[in-house]
C-alpha positions as CSV (number, residue, x, y, z in Angstrom):
1,M,-17.9,19.3,39.2
2,E,-14.1,18.9,38.9
3,K,-12.8,15.5,38.1
4,Q,-11.3,13.7,41.1
5,K,-8.0,11.9,40.6
6,A,-8.2,8.2,41.5
7,N,-5.6,6.1,43.4
8,I,-4.8,2.4,43.7
9,L,-7.3,2.0,46.6
10,K,-10.0,3.5,44.5
11,F,-9.2,1.0,41.7
12,K,-9.5,-1.9,44.0
13,E,-12.8,-0.5,45.3
14,M,-14.0,-0.2,41.7
15,K,-13.3,-3.9,41.1
16,Q,-15.2,-4.8,44.3
17,Q,-18.1,-2.7,43.2
18,G,-18.1,-4.0,39.6
19,K,-17.3,-0.6,38.2
20,K,-15.2,-0.7,35.0
21,I,-11.9,1.1,34.9
22,T,-11.0,3.1,31.7
23,M,-7.4,3.6,30.6
24,V,-5.7,4.9,27.5
25,T,-2.1,5.8,26.5
26,A,-0.8,9.3,26.1
27,Y,2.6,10.7,25.4
28,D,2.5,14.5,25.1
29,F,1.1,17.6,26.7
30,A,-1.4,18.4,24.0
31,M,-3.0,15.0,23.9
32,M,-2.9,14.7,27.7
33,S,-4.6,18.1,28.1
34,Q,-7.6,16.6,26.3
35,V,-7.6,13.3,28.1
36,D,-7.4,15.0,31.5
37,K,-10.7,16.8,30.8
38,S,-12.4,13.4,29.9
39,D,-13.9,10.6,32.1
40,I,-10.8,8.4,31.6
41,D,-9.5,7.0,34.9
42,M,-6.0,6.1,34.2
43,I,-3.2,7.0,31.7
44,L,-0.3,4.8,30.5
45,V,2.7,6.6,29.2
46,G,3.5,3.5,27.2
47,D,6.7,2.3,25.5
48,S,4.4,2.0,22.5
49,A,5.6,5.6,22.0
50,A,8.5,3.9,20.2
51,M,6.0,3.1,17.4
52,T,3.3,5.8,17.6
53,M,5.6,8.8,18.3
54,M,9.0,7.7,17.0
55,G,8.1,5.4,14.1
56,Y,9.9,2.2,15.2
57,E,8.6,-1.2,14.3
58,G,8.4,-2.3,18.0
59,T,8.8,-1.1,21.5
60,V,12.4,-2.2,22.4
61,Q,14.1,0.7,20.8
62,I,13.0,3.3,23.3
63,N,15.3,4.1,26.2
64,L,14.6,5.4,29.7
65,D,15.7,8.9,29.1
66,T,13.3,9.2,26.1
67,M,10.5,7.7,28.2
68,L,11.1,10.3,30.9
69,V,10.6,13.1,28.4
70,F,7.2,11.7,27.4
71,C,6.4,11.1,31.1
72,Q,7.2,14.7,32.0
73,A,5.2,16.1,29.1
74,V,2.2,14.0,30.2
75,A,2.6,14.9,33.9
76,N,2.5,18.6,33.0
77,A,-1.1,18.2,31.9
78,G,-2.2,15.2,33.9
79,K,-3.6,16.9,37.0
80,H,-6.7,14.8,37.4
81,T,-5.8,11.4,35.9
82,F,-3.8,8.6,37.5
83,L,-0.5,8.3,35.6
84,V,1.4,5.0,35.0
85,G,4.9,5.1,33.3
86,D,6.1,2.1,31.4
87,M,9.6,0.7,32.2
88,P,11.4,0.3,28.9
89,F,13.1,-2.9,27.7
90,M,16.3,-3.8,29.7
91,T,15.6,-1.2,32.5
92,Y,14.5,-3.8,35.0
93,E,15.6,-7.2,33.9
94,I,19.3,-7.2,34.8
95,S,19.0,-6.9,38.6
96,T,16.6,-5.9,41.4
97,E,18.8,-2.9,42.1
98,Q,18.6,-1.7,38.5
99,A,14.9,-2.1,38.5
100,M,14.4,-0.1,41.8
101,T,16.7,2.7,40.6
102,N,14.9,3.1,37.3
103,A,11.4,2.8,38.8
104,G,12.5,5.5,41.2
105,R,13.5,7.8,38.3
106,I,10.1,7.3,36.6
107,I,8.4,8.3,39.8
108,R,10.7,11.2,40.8
109,E,11.8,12.6,37.4
110,G,8.9,11.5,35.3
111,R,6.3,12.4,38.0
112,M,4.3,9.3,37.5
113,D,2.0,7.8,40.1
114,A,3.1,4.2,39.3
115,V,5.2,2.1,37.0
116,K,4.4,-0.8,34.7
117,L,6.6,-3.7,33.7
118,E,6.2,-6.9,31.7
119,G,6.5,-10.5,32.9
120,G,4.8,-12.8,35.4
121,E,6.4,-15.3,37.7
122,R,9.9,-14.5,36.4
123,M,9.5,-10.9,37.5
124,A,7.7,-11.5,40.8
125,D,10.7,-10.8,43.0
126,T,11.4,-7.6,41.2
127,V,7.9,-6.4,41.6
128,T,8.1,-7.2,45.3
129,A,11.2,-5.2,45.7
130,I,9.8,-2.2,43.9
131,V,6.6,-2.3,45.9
132,R,8.5,-2.5,49.1
133,A,10.3,0.6,48.1
134,G,6.9,2.4,48.1
135,I,6.3,2.4,44.4
136,P,3.0,1.1,43.0
137,V,3.5,-1.5,40.2
138,M,1.2,-2.5,37.4
139,G,2.0,-6.0,35.9
140,H,1.6,-7.0,32.3
141,I,1.2,-10.5,31.1
142,G,0.0,-12.4,28.0
143,L,1.4,-10.8,24.9
144,T,4.3,-8.8,26.2
145,P,5.6,-6.7,23.3
146,Q,9.1,-6.3,24.7
147,S,9.6,-10.1,24.4
148,A,7.5,-10.5,21.3
149,A,10.4,-12.1,19.4
150,Q,10.6,-14.8,22.0
151,L,6.9,-15.3,21.8
152,G,6.9,-15.7,18.0
153,G,5.7,-12.3,17.2
154,F,2.6,-10.2,18.1
155,N,0.3,-13.2,18.4
156,V,-2.5,-14.2,20.8
157,Q,-1.1,-16.0,23.8
158,G,-2.7,-18.7,26.0
159,K,-4.5,-20.6,23.3
160,K,-2.8,-23.9,24.3
161,L,-3.5,-25.5,27.6
162,Q,-0.1,-25.2,29.2
163,D,0.3,-21.6,28.0
164,A,-3.1,-20.7,29.5
165,K,-2.2,-22.3,32.8
166,Q,1.1,-20.4,32.9
167,I,-0.7,-17.0,32.3
168,V,-3.0,-17.8,35.2
169,K,0.0,-18.6,37.4
170,D,1.7,-15.4,36.2
171,A,-1.3,-13.4,37.4
172,L,-1.4,-15.0,40.8
173,A,2.3,-14.5,41.2
174,L,2.0,-10.8,40.4
175,E,-0.9,-10.4,42.8
176,K,1.2,-12.1,45.6
177,A,4.2,-9.9,44.7
178,G,2.1,-6.8,45.4
179,A,1.1,-5.5,41.9
180,F,-1.9,-3.2,42.3
181,A,-3.3,-4.1,38.8
182,I,-2.5,-6.5,35.9
183,V,-2.7,-5.8,32.2
184,L,-3.9,-8.8,30.2
185,E,-2.9,-8.5,26.6
186,A,-4.1,-10.6,23.6
187,I,-5.3,-13.6,25.5
188,P,-8.6,-15.6,25.1
189,S,-11.5,-14.0,26.8
190,P,-12.3,-17.1,28.9
191,V,-8.7,-17.1,30.3
192,A,-9.0,-13.5,31.2
193,K,-12.3,-14.2,32.9
194,I,-10.7,-16.9,35.0
195,I,-7.8,-14.6,36.0
196,T,-10.2,-11.7,36.8
197,E,-12.2,-13.9,39.1
198,S,-9.1,-15.4,40.7
199,V,-7.3,-12.3,41.7
200,Q,-8.4,-9.5,44.1
201,V,-6.6,-6.8,42.1
202,P,-8.1,-5.2,39.0
203,T,-7.3,-6.7,35.6
204,I,-7.0,-4.3,32.6
205,G,-7.7,-5.9,29.3
206,I,-6.3,-5.1,25.8
207,G,-7.5,-7.8,23.4
208,A,-8.7,-9.9,26.4
209,G,-12.4,-9.6,26.2
210,N,-15.0,-7.8,28.3
211,K,-14.8,-9.8,31.5
212,C,-11.7,-7.8,32.7
213,D,-12.2,-5.1,35.3
214,G,-11.1,-2.4,32.9
215,Q,-9.8,-1.8,29.4
216,V,-6.9,0.0,27.8
217,L,-6.3,1.1,24.3
218,V,-3.5,3.1,22.5
219,I,-5.0,6.5,22.0
220,H,-3.7,6.8,18.5
221,D,-5.5,3.6,17.6
222,L,-8.9,4.6,19.0
223,L,-8.7,8.1,17.5
224,G,-7.6,6.8,14.0
225,L,-4.2,8.4,14.1
226,F,-2.1,5.3,13.5
227,D,-2.7,3.1,10.5
228,R,0.5,1.1,10.0
229,F,-1.4,-1.9,11.4
230,I,-4.6,-2.2,13.2
231,P,-4.9,-5.1,15.7
232,K,-8.1,-7.1,15.8
233,F,-8.9,-5.8,19.4
234,V,-8.8,-2.1,18.4
235,K,-12.1,-0.2,17.9
236,R,-11.8,3.2,16.3
237,Y,-14.0,5.8,18.0
238,A,-12.9,8.6,15.6
239,N,-11.0,9.0,12.3
240,L,-8.9,12.0,13.2
241,G,-6.2,11.0,10.7
242,A,-8.6,11.6,7.8
243,D,-9.9,14.9,9.4
244,M,-6.3,16.1,9.7
245,Q,-5.5,15.3,6.1
246,K,-8.6,17.2,5.0
247,A,-7.7,20.2,7.2
248,L,-4.1,20.3,5.9
249,N,-5.1,20.0,2.3
250,T,-7.7,22.8,2.7
251,Y,-5.1,25.0,4.4
252,S,-2.6,24.3,1.6
253,A,-5.1,25.1,-1.1
254,E,-6.2,28.4,0.6
255,V,-2.6,29.6,0.9
256,R,-1.9,28.8,-2.8
257,E,-5.0,30.6,-3.9
258,G,-4.4,33.6,-1.7
259,I,-7.5,33.0,0.4
260,F,-5.5,32.7,3.6
261,P,-4.6,34.7,5.5
262,D,-7.6,37.1,5.0
263,K,-8.4,40.4,6.7
264,E,-9.8,38.6,9.8
265,H,-6.5,36.8,10.3
266,S,-4.2,39.7,9.6
267,F,-3.0,42.8,11.5
268,T,-3.4,46.3,10.1
269,M,-2.3,49.9,11.0
270,P,-3.9,53.3,10.7
271,Q,-3.9,54.7,7.2
272,D,-2.3,58.0,8.2
273,L,0.6,56.1,9.9
274,L,1.0,54.0,6.8
275,Q,1.2,57.1,4.6
276,Q,3.8,58.7,6.9
277,L,5.9,55.5,6.9
278,T,5.8,55.3,3.2
279,A,6.7,59.0,2.8
280,E,9.7,58.7,5.2
281,L,11.0,55.5,3.5
282,Q,10.8,57.3,0.1
283,E,12.7,60.3,1.5
284,E,15.4,58.1,2.8
285,G,15.6,56.3,-0.6
286,I,14.6,53.0,0.9
287,L,11.5,52.8,-1.4
């Protein structure tokens, strides 16, 4: 049976029925081709591509034009999975008009089904405007990587009373603004549970415990393809990095030893044609 693509109404229905939502990141055609065949419900073309695909230390270096390239590559393979495109740093903070224009580009040029942006109460009006324009918006609160410097680094948020209260208020503000789902990143599990039970839209956790309505992980983390740092909330489901190294070293050794390419992986020609070719090249003085 062919996988059916979900939509924002389906995700709300899944929350109501207590069915967990699964989400991972993807950034290119090859990776998305595999994800699209899986049971994953939703894809985030994340600004984490700045780190996983481009080698930067954080997410703020990636710009919209680069994000659109990643979105387009994923969209070319993502036929059966709901696609969310991240809005990069400083593409939505300056004005509502800027945010609407750039969200529109992610939908139109990037061929995404929705956009994601960071921030709670402070971004509520922007979320409202984008939603009114007909674009589904996913919110993102708790640890917001684009403003990590302001938060004191990539640390757990909401451990203090006032901070936890603010995160709850942020979630309620995003729901009121029309966000169809909210990512909760790196917050205490009990705080995530309170939020999940307080809002009618799905919560997607990453480092927020198992009481959220769904979970998201960076695909390079869960497959063991990124080892610069490994957050506490990451569980590796494969170690493809080690498998790749083994394959590459085996290939290198076989080439050096003359094992590859062998007859099975080479092309040949009829012996009589080879003899004729050799003879004619010799007559012409080429050989």
